[in-house]
mmCIF file as Biopython writes it, N, C-alpha, C and O atoms, coordinates in Angstrom:
data_model
#
loop_
_atom_site.group_PDB
_atom_site.id
_atom_site.type_symbol
_atom_site.label_atom_id
_atom_site.label_alt_id
_atom_site.label_comp_id
_atom_site.label_asym_id
_atom_site.label_entity_id
_atom_site.label_seq_id
_atom_site.pdbx_PDB_ins_code
_atom_site.Cartn_x
_atom_site.Cartn_y
_atom_site.Cartn_z
_atom_site.occupancy
_atom_site.B_iso_or_equiv
_atom_site.auth_seq_id
_atom_site.auth_asym_id
_atom_site.pdbx_PDB_model_num
ATOM 1   N N  . UNK A ? 1  ? 93.958  98.122  98.812  1.0 0.0 1  A 1 
ATOM 2   C CA . UNK A ? 1  ? 93.444  97.582  100.034 1.0 0.0 1  A 1 
ATOM 3   C C  . UNK A ? 1  ? 92.914  98.725  100.907 1.0 0.0 1  A 1 
ATOM 4   O O  . UNK A ? 1  ? 91.822  98.637  101.469 1.0 0.0 1  A 1 
ATOM 5   N N  . UNK A ? 2  ? 93.699  99.786  101.009 1.0 0.0 2  A 1 
ATOM 6   C CA . UNK A ? 2  ? 93.289  100.931 101.823 1.0 0.0 2  A 1 
ATOM 7   C C  . UNK A ? 2  ? 91.970  101.501 101.322 1.0 0.0 2  A 1 
ATOM 8   O O  . UNK A ? 2  ? 91.050  101.743 102.104 1.0 0.0 2  A 1 
ATOM 9   N N  . UNK A ? 3  ? 91.887  101.711 100.028 1.0 0.0 3  A 1 
ATOM 10  C CA . UNK A ? 3  ? 90.675  102.300 99.469  1.0 0.0 3  A 1 
ATOM 11  C C  . UNK A ? 3  ? 89.479  101.361 99.591  1.0 0.0 3  A 1 
ATOM 12  O O  . UNK A ? 3  ? 88.356  101.824 99.793  1.0 0.0 3  A 1 
ATOM 13  N N  . UNK A ? 4  ? 89.695  100.070 99.473  1.0 0.0 4  A 1 
ATOM 14  C CA . UNK A ? 4  ? 88.597  99.103  99.545  1.0 0.0 4  A 1 
ATOM 15  C C  . UNK A ? 4  ? 88.065  98.909  100.957 1.0 0.0 4  A 1 
ATOM 16  O O  . UNK A ? 4  ? 86.871  98.672  101.138 1.0 0.0 4  A 1 
ATOM 17  N N  . UNK A ? 5  ? 88.928  99.005  101.958 1.0 0.0 5  A 1 
ATOM 18  C CA . UNK A ? 5  ? 88.525  98.628  103.311 1.0 0.0 5  A 1 
ATOM 19  C C  . UNK A ? 5  ? 88.583  99.740  104.352 1.0 0.0 5  A 1 
ATOM 20  O O  . UNK A ? 5  ? 88.269  99.493  105.516 1.0 0.0 5  A 1 
ATOM 21  N N  . UNK A ? 6  ? 88.973  100.954 103.975 1.0 0.0 6  A 1 
ATOM 22  C CA . UNK A ? 6  ? 89.082  102.014 104.986 1.0 0.0 6  A 1 
ATOM 23  C C  . UNK A ? 6  ? 87.744  102.354 105.624 1.0 0.0 6  A 1 
ATOM 24  O O  . UNK A ? 6  ? 87.699  102.703 106.804 1.0 0.0 6  A 1 
ATOM 25  N N  . UNK A ? 7  ? 86.677  102.263 104.888 1.0 0.0 7  A 1 
ATOM 26  C CA . UNK A ? 7  ? 85.348  102.537 105.448 1.0 0.0 7  A 1 
ATOM 27  C C  . UNK A ? 7  ? 84.950  101.499 106.502 1.0 0.0 7  A 1 
ATOM 28  O O  . UNK A ? 7  ? 84.070  101.753 107.324 1.0 0.0 7  A 1 
ATOM 29  N N  . UNK A ? 8  ? 85.595  100.342 106.476 1.0 0.0 8  A 1 
ATOM 30  C CA . UNK A ? 8  ? 85.311  99.284  107.457 1.0 0.0 8  A 1 
ATOM 31  C C  . UNK A ? 8  ? 86.308  99.309  108.615 1.0 0.0 8  A 1 
ATOM 32  O O  . UNK A ? 8  ? 86.290  98.432  109.478 1.0 0.0 8  A 1 
ATOM 33  N N  . UNK A ? 9  ? 87.182  100.328 108.625 1.0 0.0 9  A 1 
ATOM 34  C CA . UNK A ? 9  ? 88.070  100.511 109.755 1.0 0.0 9  A 1 
ATOM 35  C C  . UNK A ? 9  ? 89.514  100.095 109.562 1.0 0.0 9  A 1 
ATOM 36  O O  . UNK A ? 9  ? 90.320  100.254 110.478 1.0 0.0 9  A 1 
ATOM 37  N N  . UNK A ? 10 ? 89.868  99.564  108.392 1.0 0.0 10 A 1 
ATOM 38  C CA . UNK A ? 10 ? 91.256  99.177  108.168 1.0 0.0 10 A 1 
ATOM 39  C C  . UNK A ? 10 ? 92.119  100.420 108.019 1.0 0.0 10 A 1 
ATOM 40  O O  . UNK A ? 10 ? 91.768  101.340 107.280 1.0 0.0 10 A 1 
ATOM 41  N N  . UNK A ? 11 ? 93.229  100.449 108.707 1.0 0.0 11 A 1 
ATOM 42  C CA . UNK A ? 11 ? 94.182  101.550 108.584 1.0 0.0 11 A 1 
ATOM 43  C C  . UNK A ? 11 ? 95.472  100.982 107.997 1.0 0.0 11 A 1 
ATOM 44  O O  . UNK A ? 11 ? 96.068  100.063 108.559 1.0 0.0 11 A 1 
ATOM 45  N N  . UNK A ? 12 ? 95.889  101.526 106.884 1.0 0.0 12 A 1 
ATOM 46  C CA . UNK A ? 12 ? 97.148  101.155 106.249 1.0 0.0 12 A 1 
ATOM 47  C C  . UNK A ? 12 ? 98.125  102.290 106.491 1.0 0.0 12 A 1 
ATOM 48  O O  . UNK A ? 12 ? 97.798  103.456 106.269 1.0 0.0 12 A 1 
ATOM 49  N N  . UNK A ? 13 ? 99.320  101.952 106.945 1.0 0.0 13 A 1 
ATOM 50  C CA . UNK A ? 13 ? 100.371 102.943 107.152 1.0 0.0 13 A 1 
ATOM 51  C C  . UNK A ? 13 ? 101.573 102.583 106.292 1.0 0.0 13 A 1 
ATOM 52  O O  . UNK A ? 13 ? 101.940 101.412 106.195 1.0 0.0 13 A 1 
ATOM 53  N N  . UNK A ? 14 ? 102.174 103.563 105.679 1.0 0.0 14 A 1 
ATOM 54  C CA . UNK A ? 14 ? 103.386 103.363 104.906 1.0 0.0 14 A 1 
ATOM 55  C C  . UNK A ? 14 ? 104.590 103.827 105.698 1.0 0.0 14 A 1 
ATOM 56  O O  . UNK A ? 14 ? 104.502 104.790 106.460 1.0 0.0 14 A 1 
ATOM 57  N N  . UNK A ? 15 ? 105.713 103.150 105.523 1.0 0.0 15 A 1 
ATOM 58  C CA . UNK A ? 15 ? 106.968 103.513 106.180 1.0 0.0 15 A 1 
ATOM 59  C C  . UNK A ? 15 ? 108.052 103.632 105.129 1.0 0.0 15 A 1 
ATOM 60  O O  . UNK A ? 15 ? 108.344 102.676 104.411 1.0 0.0 15 A 1 
ATOM 61  N N  . UNK A ? 16 ? 108.637 104.795 105.045 1.0 0.0 16 A 1 
ATOM 62  C CA . UNK A ? 16 ? 109.750 105.012 104.140 1.0 0.0 16 A 1 
ATOM 63  C C  . UNK A ? 16 ? 111.047 104.713 104.884 1.0 0.0 16 A 1 
ATOM 64  O O  . UNK A ? 16 ? 111.212 105.125 106.032 1.0 0.0 16 A 1 
ATOM 65  N N  . UNK A ? 17 ? 111.964 104.002 104.238 1.0 0.0 17 A 1 
ATOM 66  C CA . UNK A ? 17 ? 113.250 103.676 104.846 1.0 0.0 17 A 1 
ATOM 67  C C  . UNK A ? 17 ? 114.288 103.507 103.762 1.0 0.0 17 A 1 
ATOM 68  O O  . UNK A ? 17 ? 113.987 103.015 102.674 1.0 0.0 17 A 1 
ATOM 69  N N  . UNK A ? 18 ? 115.512 103.914 104.057 1.0 0.0 18 A 1 
ATOM 70  C CA . UNK A ? 18 ? 116.599 103.709 103.105 1.0 0.0 18 A 1 
ATOM 71  C C  . UNK A ? 18 ? 117.478 102.530 103.532 1.0 0.0 18 A 1 
ATOM 72  O O  . UNK A ? 18 ? 118.595 102.383 103.037 1.0 0.0 18 A 1 
ATOM 73  N N  . UNK A ? 19 ? 116.987 101.698 104.439 1.0 0.0 19 A 1 
ATOM 74  C CA . UNK A ? 19 ? 117.777 100.578 104.940 1.0 0.0 19 A 1 
ATOM 75  C C  . UNK A ? 19 ? 118.121 99.555  103.864 1.0 0.0 19 A 1 
ATOM 76  O O  . UNK A ? 19 ? 119.065 98.783  104.034 1.0 0.0 19 A 1 
ATOM 77  N N  . UNK A ? 20 ? 117.395 99.532  102.786 1.0 0.0 20 A 1 
ATOM 78  C CA . UNK A ? 20 ? 117.657 98.561  101.726 1.0 0.0 20 A 1 
ATOM 79  C C  . UNK A ? 20 ? 118.143 99.258  100.456 1.0 0.0 20 A 1 
ATOM 80  O O  . UNK A ? 20 ? 118.224 98.649  99.389  1.0 0.0 20 A 1 
ATOM 81  N N  . UNK A ? 21 ? 118.465 100.550 100.591 1.0 0.0 21 A 1 
ATOM 82  C CA . UNK A ? 21 ? 119.106 101.349 99.541  1.0 0.0 21 A 1 
ATOM 83  C C  . UNK A ? 21 ? 118.279 101.510 98.272  1.0 0.0 21 A 1 
ATOM 84  O O  . UNK A ? 21 ? 118.839 101.707 97.193  1.0 0.0 21 A 1 
ATOM 85  N N  . UNK A ? 22 ? 116.959 101.430 98.384  1.0 0.0 22 A 1 
ATOM 86  C CA . UNK A ? 22 ? 116.118 101.648 97.218  1.0 0.0 22 A 1 
ATOM 87  C C  . UNK A ? 22 ? 115.256 102.893 97.367  1.0 0.0 22 A 1 
ATOM 88  O O  . UNK A ? 22 ? 114.619 103.318 96.403  1.0 0.0 22 A 1 
ATOM 89  N N  . UNK A ? 23 ? 115.223 103.485 98.557  1.0 0.0 23 A 1 
ATOM 90  C CA . UNK A ? 23 ? 114.408 104.676 98.800  1.0 0.0 23 A 1 
ATOM 91  C C  . UNK A ? 23 ? 115.279 105.925 98.713  1.0 0.0 23 A 1 
ATOM 92  O O  . UNK A ? 23 ? 116.505 105.853 98.786  1.0 0.0 23 A 1 
ATOM 93  N N  . UNK A ? 24 ? 114.626 107.057 98.558  1.0 0.0 24 A 1 
ATOM 94  C CA . UNK A ? 24 ? 115.333 108.329 98.610  1.0 0.0 24 A 1 
ATOM 95  C C  . UNK A ? 24 ? 115.714 108.630 100.047 1.0 0.0 24 A 1 
ATOM 96  O O  . UNK A ? 24 ? 114.936 108.372 100.965 1.0 0.0 24 A 1 
ATOM 97  N N  . UNK A ? 25 ? 116.907 109.173 100.249 1.0 0.0 25 A 1 
ATOM 98  C CA . UNK A ? 25 ? 117.353 109.557 101.581 1.0 0.0 25 A 1 
ATOM 99  C C  . UNK A ? 25 ? 116.567 110.736 102.123 1.0 0.0 25 A 1 
ATOM 100 O O  . UNK A ? 25 ? 116.326 110.816 103.328 1.0 0.0 25 A 1 
ATOM 101 N N  . UNK A ? 26 ? 116.171 111.635 101.268 1.0 0.0 26 A 1 
ATOM 102 C CA . UNK A ? 26 ? 115.463 112.836 101.678 1.0 0.0 26 A 1 
ATOM 103 C C  . UNK A ? 26 ? 113.985 112.537 101.892 1.0 0.0 26 A 1 
ATOM 104 O O  . UNK A ? 26 ? 113.328 111.955 101.029 1.0 0.0 26 A 1 
ATOM 105 N N  . UNK A ? 27 ? 113.470 112.939 103.046 1.0 0.0 27 A 1 
ATOM 106 C CA . UNK A ? 27 ? 112.071 112.669 103.375 1.0 0.0 27 A 1 
ATOM 107 C C  . UNK A ? 27 ? 111.109 113.280 102.362 1.0 0.0 27 A 1 
ATOM 108 O O  . UNK A ? 27 ? 110.120 112.651 101.987 1.0 0.0 27 A 1 
ATOM 109 N N  . UNK A ? 28 ? 111.393 114.495 101.920 1.0 0.0 28 A 1 
ATOM 110 C CA . UNK A ? 28 ? 110.537 115.155 100.934 1.0 0.0 28 A 1 
ATOM 111 C C  . UNK A ? 28 ? 110.518 114.413 99.615  1.0 0.0 28 A 1 
ATOM 112 O O  . UNK A ? 28 ? 109.468 114.280 98.986  1.0 0.0 28 A 1 
ATOM 113 N N  . UNK A ? 29 ? 111.684 113.925 99.190  1.0 0.0 29 A 1 
ATOM 114 C CA . UNK A ? 29 ? 111.754 113.154 97.940  1.0 0.0 29 A 1 
ATOM 115 C C  . UNK A ? 29 ? 110.996 111.839 98.068  1.0 0.0 29 A 1 
ATOM 116 O O  . UNK A ? 29 ? 110.308 111.420 97.138  1.0 0.0 29 A 1 
ATOM 117 N N  . UNK A ? 30 ? 111.122 111.196 99.212  1.0 0.0 30 A 1 
ATOM 118 C CA . UNK A ? 30 ? 110.398 109.941 99.442  1.0 0.0 30 A 1 
ATOM 119 C C  . UNK A ? 30 ? 108.895 110.180 99.411  1.0 0.0 30 A 1 
ATOM 120 O O  . UNK A ? 30 ? 108.148 109.390 98.833  1.0 0.0 30 A 1 
ATOM 121 N N  . UNK A ? 31 ? 108.453 111.267 100.029 1.0 0.0 31 A 1 
ATOM 122 C CA . UNK A ? 31 ? 107.020 111.596 100.030 1.0 0.0 31 A 1 
ATOM 123 C C  . UNK A ? 31 ? 106.533 111.865 98.615  1.0 0.0 31 A 1 
ATOM 124 O O  . UNK A ? 31 ? 105.437 111.444 98.244  1.0 0.0 31 A 1 
ATOM 125 N N  . UNK A ? 32 ? 107.332 112.556 97.833  1.0 0.0 32 A 1 
ATOM 126 C CA . UNK A ? 32 ? 106.955 112.842 96.451  1.0 0.0 32 A 1 
ATOM 127 C C  . UNK A ? 32 ? 106.765 111.550 95.661  1.0 0.0 32 A 1 
ATOM 128 O O  . UNK A ? 32 ? 105.806 111.422 94.899  1.0 0.0 32 A 1 
ATOM 129 N N  . UNK A ? 33 ? 107.672 110.597 95.839  1.0 0.0 33 A 1 
ATOM 130 C CA . UNK A ? 33 ? 107.550 109.309 95.155  1.0 0.0 33 A 1 
ATOM 131 C C  . UNK A ? 33 ? 106.249 108.624 95.567  1.0 0.0 33 A 1 
ATOM 132 O O  . UNK A ? 33 ? 105.502 108.139 94.716  1.0 0.0 33 A 1 
ATOM 133 N N  . UNK A ? 34 ? 105.982 108.586 96.858  1.0 0.0 34 A 1 
ATOM 134 C CA . UNK A ? 34 ? 104.786 107.905 97.353  1.0 0.0 34 A 1 
ATOM 135 C C  . UNK A ? 34 ? 103.501 108.535 96.830  1.0 0.0 34 A 1 
ATOM 136 O O  . UNK A ? 34 ? 102.636 107.848 96.288  1.0 0.0 34 A 1 
ATOM 137 N N  . UNK A ? 35 ? 103.388 109.848 96.999  1.0 0.0 35 A 1 
ATOM 138 C CA . UNK A ? 35 ? 102.123 110.517 96.711  1.0 0.0 35 A 1 
ATOM 139 C C  . UNK A ? 35 ? 101.942 110.901 95.252  1.0 0.0 35 A 1 
ATOM 140 O O  . UNK A ? 35 ? 100.821 110.862 94.745  1.0 0.0 35 A 1 
ATOM 141 N N  . UNK A ? 36 ? 103.010 111.269 94.569  1.0 0.0 36 A 1 
ATOM 142 C CA . UNK A ? 36 ? 102.858 111.702 93.188  1.0 0.0 36 A 1 
ATOM 143 C C  . UNK A ? 36 ? 103.054 110.570 92.187  1.0 0.0 36 A 1 
ATOM 144 O O  . UNK A ? 36 ? 102.279 110.435 91.241  1.0 0.0 36 A 1 
ATOM 145 N N  . UNK A ? 37 ? 104.086 109.756 92.392  1.0 0.0 37 A 1 
ATOM 146 C CA . UNK A ? 37 ? 104.352 108.679 91.432  1.0 0.0 37 A 1 
ATOM 147 C C  . UNK A ? 37 ? 103.380 107.514 91.604  1.0 0.0 37 A 1 
ATOM 148 O O  . UNK A ? 37 ? 102.871 106.969 90.624  1.0 0.0 37 A 1 
ATOM 149 N N  . UNK A ? 38 ? 103.125 107.134 92.878  1.0 0.0 38 A 1 
ATOM 150 C CA . UNK A ? 38 ? 102.286 105.965 93.123  1.0 0.0 38 A 1 
ATOM 151 C C  . UNK A ? 38 ? 100.879 106.314 93.581  1.0 0.0 38 A 1 
ATOM 152 O O  . UNK A ? 38 ? 100.072 105.415 93.820  1.0 0.0 38 A 1 
ATOM 153 N N  . UNK A ? 39 ? 100.566 107.606 93.711  1.0 0.0 39 A 1 
ATOM 154 C CA . UNK A ? 39 ? 99.222  108.061 94.080  1.0 0.0 39 A 1 
ATOM 155 C C  . UNK A ? 39 ? 98.730  107.410 95.375  1.0 0.0 39 A 1 
ATOM 156 O O  . UNK A ? 39 ? 97.569  107.013 95.478  1.0 0.0 39 A 1 
ATOM 157 N N  . UNK A ? 40 ? 99.620  107.308 96.355  1.0 0.0 40 A 1 
ATOM 158 C CA . UNK A ? 40 ? 99.292  106.715 97.651  1.0 0.0 40 A 1 
ATOM 159 C C  . UNK A ? 40 ? 98.228  107.563 98.336  1.0 0.0 40 A 1 
ATOM 160 O O  . UNK A ? 40 ? 98.313  108.791 98.326  1.0 0.0 40 A 1 
ATOM 161 N N  . UNK A ? 41 ? 97.231  106.921 98.929  1.0 0.0 41 A 1 
ATOM 162 C CA . UNK A ? 41 ? 96.158  107.645 99.623  1.0 0.0 41 A 1 
ATOM 163 C C  . UNK A ? 41 ? 96.148  107.371 101.122 1.0 0.0 41 A 1 
ATOM 164 O O  . UNK A ? 41 ? 95.295  107.897 101.836 1.0 0.0 41 A 1 
ATOM 165 N N  . UNK A ? 42 ? 97.072  106.564 101.605 1.0 0.0 42 A 1 
ATOM 166 C CA . UNK A ? 42 ? 97.151  106.279 103.038 1.0 0.0 42 A 1 
ATOM 167 C C  . UNK A ? 42 ? 98.299  107.073 103.651 1.0 0.0 42 A 1 
ATOM 168 O O  . UNK A ? 42 ? 99.183  107.534 102.929 1.0 0.0 42 A 1 
ATOM 169 N N  . UNK A ? 43 ? 98.298  107.238 104.970 1.0 0.0 43 A 1 
ATOM 170 C CA . UNK A ? 43 ? 99.371  108.002 105.618 1.0 0.0 43 A 1 
ATOM 171 C C  . UNK A ? 43 ? 100.721 107.306 105.473 1.0 0.0 43 A 1 
ATOM 172 O O  . UNK A ? 43 ? 100.813 106.082 105.561 1.0 0.0 43 A 1 
ATOM 173 N N  . UNK A ? 44 ? 101.764 108.101 105.251 1.0 0.0 44 A 1 
ATOM 174 C CA . UNK A ? 44 ? 103.129 107.592 105.182 1.0 0.0 44 A 1 
ATOM 175 C C  . UNK A ? 44 ? 103.920 108.269 106.297 1.0 0.0 44 A 1 
ATOM 176 O O  . UNK A ? 44 ? 103.970 109.496 106.389 1.0 0.0 44 A 1 
ATOM 177 N N  . UNK A ? 45 ? 104.525 107.458 107.128 1.0 0.0 45 A 1 
ATOM 178 C CA . UNK A ? 45 ? 105.283 107.962 108.260 1.0 0.0 45 A 1 
ATOM 179 C C  . UNK A ? 45 ? 106.616 108.557 107.805 1.0 0.0 45 A 1 
ATOM 180 O O  . UNK A ? 45 ? 107.065 108.315 106.684 1.0 0.0 45 A 1 
ATOM 181 N N  . UNK A ? 46 ? 107.229 109.322 108.669 1.0 0.0 46 A 1 
ATOM 182 C CA . UNK A ? 46 ? 108.540 109.900 108.386 1.0 0.0 46 A 1 
ATOM 183 C C  . UNK A ? 46 ? 109.545 108.783 108.135 1.0 0.0 46 A 1 
ATOM 184 O O  . UNK A ? 46 ? 109.413 107.687 108.680 1.0 0.0 46 A 1 
ATOM 185 N N  . UNK A ? 47 ? 110.534 109.063 107.320 1.0 0.0 47 A 1 
ATOM 186 C CA . UNK A ? 47 ? 111.581 108.093 107.016 1.0 0.0 47 A 1 
ATOM 187 C C  . UNK A ? 47 ? 112.263 107.650 108.303 1.0 0.0 47 A 1 
ATOM 188 O O  . UNK A ? 47 ? 112.643 108.474 109.135 1.0 0.0 47 A 1 
ATOM 189 N N  . UNK A ? 48 ? 112.411 106.349 108.454 1.0 0.0 48 A 1 
ATOM 190 C CA . UNK A ? 48 ? 113.051 105.812 109.659 1.0 0.0 48 A 1 
ATOM 191 C C  . UNK A ? 48 ? 113.714 104.483 109.334 1.0 0.0 48 A 1 
ATOM 192 O O  . UNK A ? 48 ? 113.464 103.877 108.292 1.0 0.0 48 A 1 
ATOM 193 N N  . UNK A ? 49 ? 114.559 104.050 110.250 1.0 0.0 49 A 1 
ATOM 194 C CA . UNK A ? 49 ? 115.220 102.750 110.094 1.0 0.0 49 A 1 
ATOM 195 C C  . UNK A ? 49 ? 114.209 101.633 110.371 1.0 0.0 49 A 1 
ATOM 196 O O  . UNK A ? 49 ? 113.329 101.783 111.219 1.0 0.0 49 A 1 
ATOM 197 N N  . UNK A ? 50 ? 114.339 100.522 109.658 1.0 0.0 50 A 1 
ATOM 198 C CA . UNK A ? 50 ? 113.464 99.370  109.898 1.0 0.0 50 A 1 
ATOM 199 C C  . UNK A ? 50 ? 114.241 98.159  110.397 1.0 0.0 50 A 1 
ATOM 200 O O  . UNK A ? 50 ? 113.664 97.096  110.628 1.0 0.0 50 A 1 
ATOM 201 N N  . UNK A ? 51 ? 115.543 98.320  110.562 1.0 0.0 51 A 1 
ATOM 202 C CA . UNK A ? 51 ? 116.366 97.228  111.078 1.0 0.0 51 A 1 
ATOM 203 C C  . UNK A ? 51 ? 117.489 97.816  111.930 1.0 0.0 51 A 1 
ATOM 204 O O  . UNK A ? 51 ? 117.797 99.003  111.827 1.0 0.0 51 A 1 
ATOM 205 N N  . UNK A ? 52 ? 118.084 97.001  112.752 1.0 0.0 52 A 1 
ATOM 206 C CA . UNK A ? 52 ? 119.181 97.447  113.596 1.0 0.0 52 A 1 
ATOM 207 C C  . UNK A ? 52 ? 118.710 98.075  114.900 1.0 0.0 52 A 1 
ATOM 208 O O  . UNK A ? 52 ? 117.514 98.127  115.189 1.0 0.0 52 A 1 
ATOM 209 N N  . UNK A ? 53 ? 119.673 98.549  115.677 1.0 0.0 53 A 1 
ATOM 210 C CA . UNK A ? 53 ? 119.353 99.073  117.008 1.0 0.0 53 A 1 
ATOM 211 C C  . UNK A ? 53 ? 118.550 100.360 116.961 1.0 0.0 53 A 1 
ATOM 212 O O  . UNK A ? 53 ? 117.856 100.678 117.927 1.0 0.0 53 A 1 
ATOM 213 N N  . UNK A ? 54 ? 118.619 101.114 115.866 1.0 0.0 54 A 1 
ATOM 214 C CA . UNK A ? 54 ? 117.847 102.351 115.766 1.0 0.0 54 A 1 
ATOM 215 C C  . UNK A ? 54 ? 116.549 102.178 114.969 1.0 0.0 54 A 1 
ATOM 216 O O  . UNK A ? 54 ? 115.981 103.160 114.492 1.0 0.0 54 A 1 
ATOM 217 N N  . UNK A ? 55 ? 116.083 100.946 114.826 1.0 0.0 55 A 1 
ATOM 218 C CA . UNK A ? 55 ? 114.854 100.666 114.071 1.0 0.0 55 A 1 
ATOM 219 C C  . UNK A ? 55 ? 113.647 101.338 114.720 1.0 0.0 55 A 1 
ATOM 220 O O  . UNK A ? 55 ? 113.576 101.495 115.939 1.0 0.0 55 A 1 
ATOM 221 N N  . UNK A ? 56 ? 112.723 101.720 113.885 1.0 0.0 56 A 1 
ATOM 222 C CA . UNK A ? 56 ? 111.448 102.268 114.322 1.0 0.0 56 A 1 
ATOM 223 C C  . UNK A ? 56 ? 110.810 101.267 115.284 1.0 0.0 56 A 1 
ATOM 224 O O  . UNK A ? 56 ? 110.871 100.064 115.029 1.0 0.0 56 A 1 
ATOM 225 N N  . UNK A ? 57 ? 110.194 101.727 116.390 1.0 0.0 57 A 1 
ATOM 226 C CA . UNK A ? 57 ? 109.590 100.809 117.366 1.0 0.0 57 A 1 
ATOM 227 C C  . UNK A ? 57 ? 108.569 99.838  116.753 1.0 0.0 57 A 1 
ATOM 228 O O  . UNK A ? 57 ? 108.420 98.715  117.234 1.0 0.0 57 A 1 
ATOM 229 N N  . UNK A ? 58 ? 107.882 100.257 115.718 1.0 0.0 58 A 1 
ATOM 230 C CA . UNK A ? 58 ? 106.919 99.356  115.055 1.0 0.0 58 A 1 
ATOM 231 C C  . UNK A ? 58 ? 107.660 98.147  114.493 1.0 0.0 58 A 1 
ATOM 232 O O  . UNK A ? 58 ? 107.210 97.013  114.658 1.0 0.0 58 A 1 
ATOM 233 N N  . UNK A ? 59 ? 108.791 98.380  113.831 1.0 0.0 59 A 1 
ATOM 234 C CA . UNK A ? 59 ? 109.540 97.291  113.224 1.0 0.0 59 A 1 
ATOM 235 C C  . UNK A ? 59 ? 110.292 96.467  114.257 1.0 0.0 59 A 1 
ATOM 236 O O  . UNK A ? 59 ? 110.519 95.274  114.055 1.0 0.0 59 A 1 
ATOM 237 N N  . UNK A ? 60 ? 110.680 97.095  115.362 1.0 0.0 60 A 1 
ATOM 238 C CA . UNK A ? 60 ? 111.283 96.316  116.444 1.0 0.0 60 A 1 
ATOM 239 C C  . UNK A ? 60 ? 110.271 95.295  116.954 1.0 0.0 60 A 1 
ATOM 240 O O  . UNK A ? 60 ? 110.616 94.133  117.165 1.0 0.0 60 A 1 
ATOM 241 N N  . UNK A ? 61 ? 109.025 95.722  117.154 1.0 0.0 61 A 1 
ATOM 242 C CA . UNK A ? 61 ? 107.979 94.812  117.611 1.0 0.0 61 A 1 
ATOM 243 C C  . UNK A ? 61 ? 107.675 93.728  116.598 1.0 0.0 61 A 1 
ATOM 244 O O  . UNK A ? 61 ? 107.512 92.561  116.957 1.0 0.0 61 A 1 
ATOM 245 N N  . UNK A ? 62 ? 107.598 94.113  115.324 1.0 0.0 62 A 1 
ATOM 246 C CA . UNK A ? 62 ? 107.372 93.110  114.276 1.0 0.0 62 A 1 
ATOM 247 C C  . UNK A ? 62 ? 108.536 92.134  114.211 1.0 0.0 62 A 1 
ATOM 248 O O  . UNK A ? 62 ? 108.339 90.932  114.027 1.0 0.0 62 A 1 
ATOM 249 N N  . UNK A ? 63 ? 109.747 92.652  114.363 1.0 0.0 63 A 1 
ATOM 250 C CA . UNK A ? 63 ? 110.932 91.798  114.326 1.0 0.0 63 A 1 
ATOM 251 C C  . UNK A ? 63 ? 110.938 90.782  115.453 1.0 0.0 63 A 1 
ATOM 252 O O  . UNK A ? 63 ? 111.307 89.624  115.252 1.0 0.0 63 A 1 
ATOM 253 N N  . UNK A ? 64 ? 110.531 91.212  116.635 1.0 0.0 64 A 1 
ATOM 254 C CA . UNK A ? 64 ? 110.479 90.276  117.765 1.0 0.0 64 A 1 
ATOM 255 C C  . UNK A ? 64 ? 109.454 89.170  117.513 1.0 0.0 64 A 1 
ATOM 256 O O  . UNK A ? 64 ? 109.639 88.035  117.952 1.0 0.0 64 A 1 
ATOM 257 N N  . UNK A ? 65 ? 108.385 89.502  116.813 1.0 0.0 65 A 1 
ATOM 258 C CA . UNK A ? 65 ? 107.349 88.497  116.604 1.0 0.0 65 A 1 
ATOM 259 C C  . UNK A ? 65 ? 107.584 87.625  115.373 1.0 0.0 65 A 1 
ATOM 260 O O  . UNK A ? 65 ? 107.116 86.487  115.335 1.0 0.0 65 A 1 
ATOM 261 N N  . UNK A ? 66 ? 108.302 88.136  114.359 1.0 0.0 66 A 1 
ATOM 262 C CA . UNK A ? 66 ? 108.433 87.384  113.104 1.0 0.0 66 A 1 
ATOM 263 C C  . UNK A ? 66 ? 109.828 87.322  112.520 1.0 0.0 66 A 1 
ATOM 264 O O  . UNK A ? 66 ? 110.017 86.662  111.498 1.0 0.0 66 A 1 
ATOM 265 N N  . UNK A ? 67 ? 110.787 87.953  113.096 1.0 0.0 67 A 1 
ATOM 266 C CA . UNK A ? 67 ? 112.131 87.990  112.519 1.0 0.0 67 A 1 
ATOM 267 C C  . UNK A ? 67 ? 112.413 89.324  111.886 1.0 0.0 67 A 1 
ATOM 268 O O  . UNK A ? 67 ? 111.585 89.853  111.144 1.0 0.0 67 A 1 
ATOM 269 N N  . UNK A ? 68 ? 113.558 89.868  112.165 1.0 0.0 68 A 1 
ATOM 270 C CA . UNK A ? 68 ? 113.926 91.200  111.678 1.0 0.0 68 A 1 
ATOM 271 C C  . UNK A ? 68 ? 114.149 91.197  110.171 1.0 0.0 68 A 1 
ATOM 272 O O  . UNK A ? 68 ? 114.600 90.197  109.612 1.0 0.0 68 A 1 
ATOM 273 N N  . UNK A ? 69 ? 113.826 92.341  109.491 1.0 0.0 69 A 1 
ATOM 274 C CA . UNK A ? 69 ? 114.150 92.435  108.065 1.0 0.0 69 A 1 
ATOM 275 C C  . UNK A ? 69 ? 115.656 92.295  107.870 1.0 0.0 69 A 1 
ATOM 276 O O  . UNK A ? 69 ? 116.440 92.779  108.686 1.0 0.0 69 A 1 
ATOM 277 N N  . UNK A ? 70 ? 116.050 91.642  106.802 1.0 0.0 70 A 1 
ATOM 278 C CA . UNK A ? 70 ? 117.465 91.410  106.539 1.0 0.0 70 A 1 
ATOM 279 C C  . UNK A ? 70 ? 117.809 91.879  105.128 1.0 0.0 70 A 1 
ATOM 280 O O  . UNK A ? 70 ? 116.964 91.870  104.234 1.0 0.0 70 A 1 
ATOM 281 N N  . UNK A ? 71 ? 119.023 92.276  104.951 1.0 0.0 71 A 1 
ATOM 282 C CA . UNK A ? 71 ? 119.534 92.653  103.629 1.0 0.0 71 A 1 
ATOM 283 C C  . UNK A ? 71 ? 120.314 91.485  103.078 1.0 0.0 71 A 1 
ATOM 284 O O  . UNK A ? 71 ? 121.208 90.964  103.746 1.0 0.0 71 A 1 
ATOM 285 N N  . UNK A ? 72 ? 119.992 91.064  101.869 1.0 0.0 72 A 1 
ATOM 286 C CA . UNK A ? 72 ? 120.765 89.996  101.220 1.0 0.0 72 A 1 
ATOM 287 C C  . UNK A ? 72 ? 121.729 90.649  100.253 1.0 0.0 72 A 1 
ATOM 288 O O  . UNK A ? 72 ? 121.326 91.425  99.386  1.0 0.0 72 A 1 
ATOM 289 N N  . UNK A ? 73 ? 122.987 90.337  100.403 1.0 0.0 73 A 1 
ATOM 290 C CA . UNK A ? 73 ? 124.005 90.929  99.533  1.0 0.0 73 A 1 
ATOM 291 C C  . UNK A ? 73 ? 124.460 89.964  98.481  1.0 0.0 73 A 1 
ATOM 292 O O  . UNK A ? 73 ? 125.316 90.302  97.663  1.0 0.0 73 A 1 
#
């Protein structure tokens, strides 16, 4: 999507988070997975929380509008 529409102004941002226990805890390791394993070409933000009181402000806003991300156990 990023590659197809970036020339038309679409900006795709990636967010790394370990809130669902599938990402690497280390920011450098997460970046390596994104850029080397998946060949990501869009910006990836620093690792941050996506749920709870310390959630990244972007996800807090999304949560208020659509419901917070939840972990199913």
